[in-house]
C-alpha positions in Angstrom: 0.0 0.0 0.0 2.9 2.4 0.3 3.4 3.0 -3.4 0.0 4.2 -4.5 -0.7 5.9 -1.2 2.6 7.8 -1.5 1.5 9.2 -4.9 -1.8 10.2 -3.4 -0.1 12.0 -0.6 2.0 14.0 -3.0 -0.9 14.8 -5.3 -3.8 15.7 -3.0 -4.0 15.0 0.8 -7.7 15.8 0.9 -8.5 13.5 -2.0 -6.5 10.7 -0.3 -8.5 11.0 2.9 -11.8 10.8 1.0 -10.6 7.7 -1.0 -9.4 5.9 2.2 -12.7 6.7 4.0 -14.6 5.5 0.9 -12.7 2.2 0.9 -13.4 1.7 4.6 -17.0 2.4 4.1 -17.2 -0.2 1.3 -15.5 -2.7 3.6 -18.1 -2.0 6.4 -21.0 -2.1 4.1 -19.8 -5.5 2.6 -19.5 -6.8 6.1 -23.0 -5.8 7.0 -24.3 -7.5 3.8 -22.3 -10.6 4.6 -23.8 -10.8 8.1 -27.4 -10.1 6.9 -27.7 -12.0 3.6 -24.8 -14.5 4.1 -23.3 -13.5 0.7 -19.9 -12.2 -0.2 -20.9 -9.8 -2.9 -18.6 -6.7 -3.5 -20.1 -3.3 -3.6 -19.1 -0.4 -5.9 -17.9 3.0 -4.5 -20.8 4.7 -6.3 -23.3 2.7 -4.3 -21.4 3.6 -1.2 -21.8 7.3 -1.9 -25.4 7.0 -2.9 -26.8 4.6 -0.2 -26.7 6.1 3.3 -27.5 2.8 5.0 -27.6 -0.8 3.7 -30.5 -2.9 5.0 -32.1 -6.0 3.4 -35.6 -5.2 2.1 -37.1 -8.7 1.9 -37.2 -9.6 5.6 -37.2 -6.5 7.8 -38.6 -8.2 10.8 -35.9 -10.9 10.8 -33.2 -8.2 10.5 -34.6 -6.3 13.5 -34.7 -9.5 15.5 -31.1 -10.3 14.6 -30.1 -6.7 15.5 -31.7 -7.2 18.9 -30.1 -10.5 19.4 -27.4 -10.3 22.1 -25.3 -12.9 20.2 -24.3 -10.2 17.7 -23.5 -7.2 19.9 -20.9 -5.8 17.4 -23.4 -5.3 14.6 -25.0 -2.2 16.3 -21.6 -0.7 16.8 -20.7 -1.3 13.2 -23.9 0.3 12.1 -23.2 3.4 14.2 -19.7 3.5 12.8 -21.0 3.1 9.3 -23.4 6.0 9.9 -20.6 8.2 11.2 -18.3 7.3 8.3 -21.1 8.1 5.8 -21.6 11.5 7.5 -17.9 12.1 7.4 -17.8 11.1 3.7 -20.6 13.5 2.9 -18.9 16.3 4.8 -15.7 15.5 2.9 -17.6 15.5 -0.4 -19.1 18.8 0.4 -15.7 20.2 1.3 -14.3 18.9 -1.9 -17.0 20.5 -3.9 -16.5 23.7 -2.1 -12.8 23.5 -2.7 -13.2 22.7 -6.4 -15.4 25.8 -6.8 -13.0 27.8 -4.8 -10.1 26.5 -7.0 -12.0 27.5 -10.1 -12.6 31.0 -8.7 -9.0 31.2 -7.7 -7.9 30.1 -11.2 -10.1 32.8 -12.7 -8.6 35.4 -10.3 -5.1 34.2 -11.1 -5.8 34.6 -14.8 -7.2 38.1 -14.2 -4.1 38.9 -12.1 -1.8 37.6 -14.8 -3.6 39.7 -17.5 -3.4 42.7 -15.2 0.3 42.2 -14.6 0.9 41.8 -18.3 -1.0 45.0 -19.1 0.8 46.9 -16.3 4.2 45.7 -17.5 3.3 46.9 -21.0 2.2 50.2 -19.6 5.4 50.5 -17.6 7.5 49.8 -20.8 5.5 52.3 -22.8 6.0 54.9 -20.0 9.7 54.2 -19.9 9.9 54.7 -23.7 8.0 58.0 -23.4 10.4 59.2 -20.7 13.4 58.3 -22.9 11.8 60.3 -25.8 11.1 63.2 -23.5 14.7 63.2 -22.2 16.0 63.2 -25.8 13.7 66.1 -26.6 14.9 68.0 -23.6 18.6 67.4 -24.6 17.9 68.6 -28.2 16.0 71.6 -26.9 18.9 72.5 -24.6 21.4 72.2 -27.4 19.2 74.4 -29.7 18.9 77.0 -26.8 22.7 77.1 -26.4 23.2 77.6 -30.1 20.7 80.4 -30.2 22.3 82.0 -27.2 25.6 82.0 -29.0 24.1 83.4 -32.1 22.4 86.1 -30.1 25.7 87.0 -28.5 27.5 87.1 -31.9 24.7 89.3 -33.3 24.9 91.7 -30.3 28.7 92.0 -30.9 28.2 92.7 -34.6 25.5 95.3 -33.7 27.9 97.0 -31.3 30.6 97.1 -33.9 28.2 98.6 -36.4 27.0 101.2 -34.0 30.6 102.2 -33.3 31.2 102.4 -37.1 28.1 104.6 -37.5 29.3 106.9 -34.8 32.7 107.3 -36.5 31.1 108.0 -39.8 28.8 110.6 -38.2 31.8 112.3 -36.7 33.5 112.3 -40.1 30.4 113.8 -41.7 30.4 116.6 -39.2 34.0 117.4 -40.0 33.3 117.4 -43.7 30.3 119.6 -43.2 32.4 122.1 -41.2 35.0 122.1 -44.0 32.3 122.6 -46.6 31.0 125.6 -44.7 34.5 127.0 -44.7 34.8 126.5 -48.4 31.5 128.2 -49.0 32.7 131.2 -46.9 35.8 131.4 -49.0 33.7 131.3 -52.2 31.6 134.2 -50.8 34.7 136.2 -50.1 36.0 135.5 -53.6 32.7 136.6 -55.1 32.9 139.8 -53.2 36.5 140.3 -54.4 35.3 139.7 -58.0 32.5 142.2 -57.5 35.1 144.7 -56.3 37.1 144.2 -59.6 34.2 145.9 -61.4 35.5 149.2 -60.0 38.7 148.9 -62.0 36.9 149.2 -65.4 36.2 153.0 -65.1 39.8 153.5 -63.8 41.0 151.7 -66.9 39.0 154.1 -69.0 40.2 157.2 -67.3 41.2 158.9 -70.5 37.9 158.2 -72.1 39.4 155.7 -74.6 36.6 153.5 -75.7 38.5 150.6 -77.4 36.8 147.4 -78.6 39.2 145.5 -76.4 37.6 147.2 -73.3 34.2 146.2 -74.4 35.4 142.6 -75.1 37.0 142.4 -71.6 33.8 143.7 -70.0 31.8 141.0 -71.8 34.3 138.3 -70.8 34.2 139.4 -67.1 30.4 139.3 -67.2 30.5 135.8 -68.6 33.0 134.7 -66.0 30.8 136.2 -63.2 27.8 134.3 -64.6 29.7 131.0 -64.7 30.9 131.6 -61.1 27.3 132.2 -60.1 26.2 129.0 -61.8 29.0 127.1 -60.0 27.9 128.6 -56.6 24.3 127.5 -57.3 25.5 124.1 -58.1 27.5 124.0 -54.9 24.4 125.0 -53.0 22.3 122.3 -54.8 24.9 119.6 -54.1 23.7 118.8 -50.5 20.1 118.4 -51.8 21.2 115.9 -54.3 23.6 114.0 -52.0 21.2 111.1 -51.6 20.7 110.8 -55.3 24.4 111.0 -55.8 24.9 108.1 -53.3 22.5 105.9 -55.3 24.0 107.0 -58.6 27.8 107.3 -58.1 28.4 107.2 -61.9 26.4 110.4 -62.3 28.5 112.0 -59.6 31.6 111.0 -61.4 30.3 112.5 -64.6 29.4 115.7 -62.7 32.9 115.9 -61.2 34.3 115.5 -64.7 32.1 118.2 -66.0 33.2 120.5 -63.1 36.8 119.7 -63.9 36.1 120.5 -67.5 34.4 123.8 -66.5 37.4 124.6 -64.3 39.7 123.9 -67.3 37.6 126.1 -69.4 37.8 128.8 -66.8 41.5 128.4 -66.7 41.5 128.7 -70.5 39.3 131.8 -70.3 41.5 133.3 -67.6 44.5 132.6 -69.8 42.7 134.3 -72.7 41.8 137.2 -70.4 45.4 137.3 -69.3 46.5 137.4 -72.9 44.1 140.2 -73.7 45.0 141.9 -70.5 48.7 141.7 -71.4 48.0 143.1 -74.9 46.0 145.9 -73.3 48.8 146.5 -70.9 51.2 146.8 -73.8 48.9 149.1 -75.8 48.0 151.3 -72.9 50.0 153.9 -71.3 52.8 153.3 -68.8 50.8 155.1 -66.2 48.1 152.5 -66.1 50.6 149.6 -66.4 51.1 149.1 -62.6 47.4 149.1 -61.9 46.7 146.7 -64.7 49.4 144.3 -63.6 48.1 144.3 -60.0 44.6 143.7 -61.2 45.6 140.8 -63.4 47.6 139.3 -60.6 44.6 139.6 -58.3 42.4 138.1 -60.9 44.7 135.2 -61.5 45.0 134.6 -57.8 41.2 134.7 -57.4 40.8 132.2 -60.3 43.3 129.8 -58.9 41.6 130.1 -55.5 38.3 129.3 -57.1 39.8 126.3 -58.8 41.3 125.0 -55.6 38.0 125.6 -53.8 36.1 123.8 -56.5 38.4 120.8 -56.3 38.1 120.7 -52.6 34.3 120.9 -52.9 34.2 118.0 -55.4 36.4 115.9 -53.1 34.2 116.7 -50.2 31.1 115.8 -52.2 32.6 112.5 -53.3 33.6 111.6 -49.7 30.1 112.6 -48.5 28.5 110.4 -51.1 30.7 107.5 -50.1 29.9 108.0 -46.5 26.2 108.2 -47.3 26.4 104.9 -49.2 28.3 103.2 -46.4 25.8 104.5 -43.8 22.9 103.2 -45.9 24.6 99.8 -46.1 25.2 99.8 -42.4 21.6 100.7 -41.7 20.4 97.9 -43.9 22.7 95.5 -42.0 21.4 96.8 -38.7 17.8 96.3 -39.8 18.6 92.7 -40.9 20.3 92.0 -37.6 17.3 93.5 -35.7 15.0 91.2 -37.7 17.2 88.2 -36.8 17.1 89.2 -33.2 13.4 89.4 -33.2 13.1 86.0 -34.9 15.5 84.5 -32.4 13.5 86.0 -29.5 10.3 84.5 -30.8 11.9 81.1 -31.4 13.4 81.3 -27.8 9.9 82.0 -26.4 8.5 79.0 -28.4 11.3 76.8 -27.1 10.6 77.9 -23.6 6.9 77.0 -24.1 7.9 73.6 -25.4 10.2 73.0 -22.5 7.4 73.8 -20.0 5.1 71.4 -21.9 7.8 68.7 -21.8 8.3 69.2 -18.1 4.6 69.0 -17.4 4.4 65.7 -19.5 7.4 64.4 -17.6 5.8 65.1 -14.2 2.6 63.5 -15.3 4.4 60.4 -16.5 6.3 60.2 -13.3 3.1 60.4 -11.3 1.5 57.7 -13.4 4.5 55.5 -12.8 4.3 56.1 -9.1 0.6 55.2 -9.1 1.3 52.1 -11.1 4.1 51.1 -8.8 1.8 51.6 -5.7 -0.8 49.5 -7.4 1.6 46.7 -8.2 2.9 46.8 -4.6 -0.7 46.6 -3.4 -1.4 43.7 -5.7 1.8 42.0 -4.4 0.6 42.5 -0.8 -2.8 41.0 -1.6 -1.1 38.1 -3.3 1.1 37.5 -0.3 -1.9 37.6 2.0 -3.7 35.2 -0.2 -0.7 32.8 -0.2 -0.5 33.0 3.5 -4.2 32.2 3.7 -3.8 29.3 1.3 -0.9 28.0 3.4 -3.0 28.0 6.5 -5.9 26.2 4.8 -3.5 23.6 3.4 -2.0 23.1 6.9 -5.5 22.7 8.3 -6.4 20.2 5.4 -3.2 18.3 6.2 -4.2 18.1 9.8 -7.6 16.8 8.9 -6.1 14.2 6.5 -3.8 13.1 9.3 -6.8 12.7 11.6 -8.6 10.7 8.9 -5.5 8.5 8.5 -5.4 7.8 12.2 -9.1 6.9 12.2 -8.5 4.6 9.3 -5.6 2.9 11.1 -7.7 2.5 14.1 -10.5 0.9 12.0 -7.9 -1.4 10.4 -6.6 -2.4 13.8 -10.1 -3.2 15.0 -11.2 -4.7 11.7 -12.2 -8.3 10.9 -11.0 -10.6 8.1 -14.0 -9.7 6.0 -13.0 -6.1 6.3 -9.5 -7.0 5.2 -10.9 -8.7 2.2 -12.8 -5.6 1.2 -9.6 -3.6 1.7 -7.9 -6.0 -0.6 -10.6 -5.4 -3.1 -10.1 -1.7 -2.8 -6.4 -2.2 -3.2 -7.1 -4.1 -6.4 -9.0 -1.0 -7.6 -6.1 1.2 -6.7 -4.4 1.0 -10.2 -7.7 2.3 -11.7 -7.8 5.0 -9.1 -4.1 5.8 -9.9 -5.0 6.3 -13.5 -7.9 8.5 -12.5 -5.5 10.5 -10.3 -3.0 10.9 -13.1 -5.9 12.2 -15.3 -6.9 14.5 -12.6 -3.3 15.7 -12.2 -3.1 16.4 -16.0 -6.3 18.4 -16.0 -5.2 20.5 -13.0 -1.8 21.2 -14.6 -3.5 22.2 -17.8 -5.9 24.5 -15.9 -3.1 26.1 -14.0 -0.9 26.5 -17.0 2.0 24.2 -15.9 4.1 21.8 -18.0 3.9 18.1 -17.5 7.5 18.0 -16.4 7.0 20.3 -13.5 7.5 18.8 -10.0 4.6 17.9 -7.8 6.0 20.2 -5.0 5.5 23.3 -7.2 2.0 22.3 -8.1 1.2 21.5 -4.4 2.6 24.9 -3.3 0.5 26.7 -5.9 -2.6 24.8 -4.9 -1.9 25.6 -1.2 -1.9 29.2 -2.0 -5.2 29.0 -3.9 -6.9 26.9 -1.2 -5.7 29.2 1.6 -7.2 32.2 -0.2 -10.4 30.4 -0.9 -10.8 29.0 2.6 -10.2 32.5 4.0 -13.0 33.8 1.8 -15.2 30.9 2.8 -14.6 31.5 6.5 -15.7 35.1 6.1 -18.8 33.9 4.2 -19.6 31.3 6.8 -19.1 33.8 9.6 -21.5 36.2 7.9 -24.0 33.3 7.3 -23.8 32.3 11.0 -24.4 35.9 12.1 -27.4 36.1 9.8 -28.7 32.8 11.1 -28.3 33.9 14.7 -30.1 37.1 13.9 -33.0 35.2 12.3 -33.2 32.9 15.4 
């Protein structure tokens, strides 16, 4: 009996106790039938579970007489034992049914727990991936921000250099304007001197000589004065057209060339005037020779001064035009830099907004992870509690099985040869029961999701956890039912 019973002990101690009690009950019932009917027929375990008490139906009166007969005093004790064993078997069957239902419920709960754990693991993985993406975004944003800060610093330096350059150009413009005013003053003085030269004409005609040369000289002086006036007007109009000259440097160059040509013409005219003046000086009297020479010298000096002033004025105009062009270019560069600064400021603001959003998302994900971790810890605590409850229930079931084994051993010690025969019959049925137990083990392993190669200890530990949890729930239910029953009473 040690081999099959050992396998039963490893597979299910509660089931073993029920099988042993069932075999003893069959032995007792077969003994009763042997005593009453004097036949050695073997009974099936199904009949043992279905029939609460075996009594011959043909001759009830004879059975009662034999029961009352003092010759057979052990029969009443056996009947009482049989009743007790049947009650215990029914209780064990009810417990087994309750445990099977509890096992199914625990299996469903375990499957739900497994699914929840898988979902939570997937959620945790997705949250970790989101955190990695957010960290990469934050790193890229910080890099972009640093690059933009460097660009802003470079632009500010360039803007500072440009402002310094503009200040220098403005100072130069002021100096050139001051020099221009000086040149204009000199031109005014020269014009006054030329106007004073008109007083020499009556002195030249003191003797009342009206030569054609005098008339020709008067005309030439008038023409020269008109040309000087036109040149002064042009000099006055030059600041008005400075902007146009900056945009059209080629035209300014042409004008400068024209002015140079006009100056050359003036030089030629002055040379002609000098020639005519010399001829007049030769023709006229010796008395007027000194005055004429002084006048010609002054006239030549004035013409040379005018040429120098005109050249200086043209150079000043050219410099002013170049400075205006450079200032315009610098202003355009400053405007471009200001636009770039405004764009960079807007982009910096947008990047700050994105950083705030990323930080908010990061905080939310961290909170979700913490909540999920707390939930997982709570689930683990519940699972630990359930395992503890299942362990306690298994221990109680083991104790009950041990008590049943002791009862069986006591019955075997007090048993008769007929009972041993029935026990042998039950042992003959053990291989079939072993096959049933192996089938039951396979079904349980399939239901729990284990492999066929897994050890019995692991399966038993898992079943202990499930049974403890179920028994704890049943105890709470039974306590509530008892309280309700007492309240009803």
